[in-house]
C-alpha positions as CSV (number, residue, x, y, z in Angstrom):
1,M,0.0,0.0,0.0
2,L,2.8,2.4,0.8
3,S,4.4,1.9,-2.6
4,R,1.1,2.5,-4.3
5,L,0.4,5.6,-2.2
6,A,3.9,7.0,-2.9
7,H,3.5,6.3,-6.6
8,T,0.2,8.3,-6.6
9,L,1.2,11.2,-4.3
10,V,4.9,12.0,-5.2
11,P,4.1,13.4,-8.7
12,A,1.8,16.0,-7.0
13,F,4.7,17.2,-4.9
14,G,7.6,17.2,-7.4
15,R,8.8,16.2,-10.9
16,L,10.3,12.7,-10.4
17,T,12.7,11.2,-12.9
18,V,14.4,7.8,-12.6
19,T,17.6,6.4,-14.2
20,A,19.6,3.3,-13.8
21,D,23.0,1.9,-14.8
22,R,23.0,-0.4,-17.8
23,D,23.7,-3.4,-15.6
24,A,21.4,-2.4,-12.7
25,D,19.4,-5.4,-11.5
26,L,16.6,-5.3,-8.8
27,A,16.5,-9.1,-8.5
28,P,14.3,-10.8,-5.8
29,G,16.2,-11.1,-2.5
30,S,18.3,-8.0,-3.0
31,I,19.1,-5.3,-0.5
32,V,18.5,-1.8,-1.7
33,A,20.7,0.7,0.1
34,A,19.7,4.4,-0.3
35,N,21.0,7.7,1.0
36,H,18.8,9.5,3.5
37,T,18.4,13.3,3.4
38,S,14.8,14.2,4.3
39,L,11.5,13.0,5.7
40,A,10.3,13.0,2.1
41,D,12.9,10.7,0.5
42,P,11.3,7.4,1.5
43,A,8.2,8.3,-0.5
44,V,10.4,9.4,-3.4
45,V,12.4,6.2,-3.4
46,L,9.3,4.0,-3.1
47,A,7.7,5.8,-6.0
48,A,10.8,5.4,-8.1
49,L,11.1,1.7,-7.3
50,R,7.5,1.1,-8.1
51,R,8.1,2.7,-11.6
52,L,10.7,0.0,-12.0
53,G,8.3,-2.7,-10.9
54,V,9.6,-3.2,-7.4
55,E,7.7,-2.8,-4.0
56,P,10.3,-3.4,-1.3
57,V,10.1,-4.0,2.4
58,L,11.2,-0.9,4.2
59,M,13.4,-0.8,7.3
60,A,12.5,2.3,9.2
61,T,12.7,3.9,12.7
62,A,10.3,2.2,15.1
63,G,8.8,5.6,16.1
64,L,6.8,5.6,12.8
65,W,4.8,2.6,14.1
66,R,3.4,4.9,16.8
67,V,1.9,7.3,14.2
68,P,-1.9,6.6,13.8
69,L,-2.9,4.9,10.6
70,L,0.7,4.9,9.3
71,G,1.8,2.4,11.9
72,R,-1.0,0.0,10.9
73,A,-0.1,0.4,7.2
74,L,3.5,-0.4,8.0
75,T,2.5,-3.5,9.9
76,R,0.1,-4.7,7.2
77,G,2.8,-4.2,4.5
78,G,5.3,-6.3,6.5
79,H,7.8,-3.4,6.9
80,I,10.4,-3.7,9.6
81,P,10.7,-1.4,12.7
82,V,14.3,-0.6,13.8
83,H,14.7,0.0,17.5
84,R,17.9,2.0,17.7
85,G,19.9,1.6,20.9
86,D,17.6,-1.1,22.1
87,R,18.1,-4.9,22.6
88,R,15.3,-5.3,20.0
89,A,17.6,-3.8,17.3
90,A,18.9,-7.2,16.4
91,R,15.4,-8.4,15.7
92,A,15.2,-6.0,12.7
93,L,18.1,-7.9,11.0
94,D,16.3,-11.2,11.7
95,L,13.1,-9.9,10.1
96,A,15.1,-8.5,7.1
97,E,16.8,-11.8,6.6
98,A,13.5,-13.6,6.6
99,A,12.1,-11.1,4.1
100,L,15.1,-11.6,1.8
101,G,14.6,-15.4,2.1
102,R,11.1,-15.0,0.8
103,G,12.4,-13.2,-2.3
104,R,11.4,-9.7,-1.1
105,L,13.7,-6.7,-1.7
106,V,14.6,-4.9,1.5
107,L,15.2,-1.1,1.5
108,I,17.7,0.1,4.1
109,Y,19.0,3.5,5.1
110,A,22.5,2.7,6.3
111,E,23.2,6.2,7.6
112,G,20.6,5.5,10.3
113,G,19.0,9.0,10.3
114,I,18.5,12.3,8.6
115,P,21.4,14.7,8.7
116,A,21.1,17.7,11.1
117,R,21.6,20.6,8.7
118,E,19.6,23.5,7.3
119,G,18.8,24.3,3.8
120,A,17.8,22.3,0.7
121,A,21.3,21.8,-0.8
122,E,22.6,18.4,-1.7
123,A,25.4,16.8,0.3
124,A,27.1,13.4,0.1
125,P,25.9,10.5,2.2
126,G,27.1,10.5,5.8
127,P,28.9,7.6,7.5
128,F,27.2,4.3,7.3
129,R,26.4,2.1,10.3
130,S,27.3,-1.6,10.2
131,G,23.8,-3.0,9.9
132,L,23.8,-3.1,6.1
133,S,27.1,-5.0,6.0
134,R,26.0,-7.4,8.7
135,L,22.8,-8.2,6.8
136,A,24.6,-8.7,3.6
137,G,27.1,-11.0,5.3
138,R,24.4,-13.1,6.9
139,T,22.4,-13.6,3.8
140,G,24.8,-13.3,0.9
141,A,22.3,-10.9,-0.7
142,P,23.5,-8.5,-3.4
143,V,23.4,-4.8,-2.5
144,V,21.9,-2.4,-5.0
145,P,23.1,1.1,-4.4
146,L,20.5,3.8,-4.9
147,G,21.0,7.6,-4.9
148,Q,18.3,10.1,-4.6
149,A,18.5,13.9,-4.8
150,G,16.0,16.7,-4.5
151,A,13.9,15.4,-1.6
152,R,15.3,18.2,0.6
153,R,13.6,20.6,-1.8
154,V,10.3,19.2,-0.7
155,T,11.0,19.3,3.1
156,S,14.1,20.1,5.2
157,G,15.3,22.2,8.1
158,S,13.2,23.1,11.2
159,P,9.7,21.7,11.8
160,A,8.2,25.0,10.6
161,R,10.3,25.0,7.4
162,Q,9.4,21.3,6.8
163,L,5.7,22.1,7.1
164,A,6.0,25.1,4.8
165,G,8.0,23.0,2.3
166,V,5.3,20.3,2.2
167,L,2.5,22.8,1.8
168,S,4.2,24.7,-1.0
169,A,5.6,21.7,-2.9
170,P,2.5,21.1,-5.0
171,L,2.9,24.7,-6.3
172,R,6.7,24.6,-6.7
173,R,6.9,20.9,-7.9
174,P,10.7,20.7,-7.3
175,A,12.8,18.4,-9.4
176,L,13.5,15.0,-7.9
177,H,15.8,12.3,-9.2
178,V,16.6,8.7,-8.3
179,H,19.4,6.7,-9.8
180,V,19.9,2.9,-9.4
181,G,23.4,1.5,-9.6
182,A,24.7,-1.9,-10.4
183,P,24.5,-4.5,-7.7
184,L,27.6,-5.5,-5.8
185,T,28.6,-8.3,-3.4
186,L,30.1,-6.9,-0.2
187,A,33.5,-8.4,0.5
188,G,35.8,-8.6,3.6
189,D,34.9,-7.7,7.1
190,H,32.1,-5.4,8.2
191,V,34.4,-2.3,8.0
192,T,35.4,-3.1,4.5
193,G,31.9,-4.0,3.4
194,T,30.5,-0.9,4.9
195,A,33.1,1.3,3.1
196,Q,32.4,-0.5,-0.2
197,A,28.6,0.1,0.1
198,H,29.1,3.7,1.1
199,A,31.2,4.3,-2.0
200,A,28.6,2.7,-4.2
201,V,25.7,4.7,-2.8
202,T,27.8,7.9,-2.9
203,A,28.4,7.3,-6.6
204,A,24.7,6.7,-7.2
205,W,23.8,9.9,-5.3
206,R,26.4,11.8,-7.3
207,T,24.7,10.7,-10.5
208,A,21.3,11.7,-9.2
209,A,22.6,15.1,-7.9
210,T,24.3,15.8,-11.3
211,R,20.9,15.4,-12.9
212,L,19.6,18.2,-10.7
213,D,22.6,20.4,-11.6
214,A,23.8,20.4,-8.0
215,S,27.4,21.4,-9.0
216,P,28.2,23.3,-5.8
217,A,27.4,20.3,-3.6
218,L,29.4,18.0,-5.9
219,A,32.4,20.3,-5.6
220,A,32.1,20.3,-1.9
């Protein structure tokens, strides 16, 4: 349901375009690793993946399950709550492993949160946590790097600015772009695998950002 809802609503809030590497492959049982910049980007990514014929299981902060209606929708869709800093955190990897085993794609945000910065400018992905590498190591699943750019143009900054951004987005319809890279198999220990995944997602983000002509951010 979330993928269908995102597919319906995102075009009303922005102009979404999607590209992929020639050898990109969203095969069943893959882990999709995306950069996280805004409250809006999960919807952008879900809409883009649905255009490509994919409806993934989303790993997301457990706090979303406390939101009325949204929590029920997440549960019905089989999405996975992540309890950060809690003994239940390991359970998220168990659930993700089971979903991959059923042939579902799992969407993970390895940065673990939205960057605390103002403004709508693009910036490279922050450091990754080890959960992505550990999940790939446990399952042998390929990792598909995904870069999104433009979601901060929908909503970013303080709560007041975020609300203003959402309310004005249907009038502004900012450009949004998602790029899917070629899958990779993480190698080595968790530190090496995490670095490998971070580099691949950064490359996919760079392609997406270039599509939005975000040259100052790229230079930075």
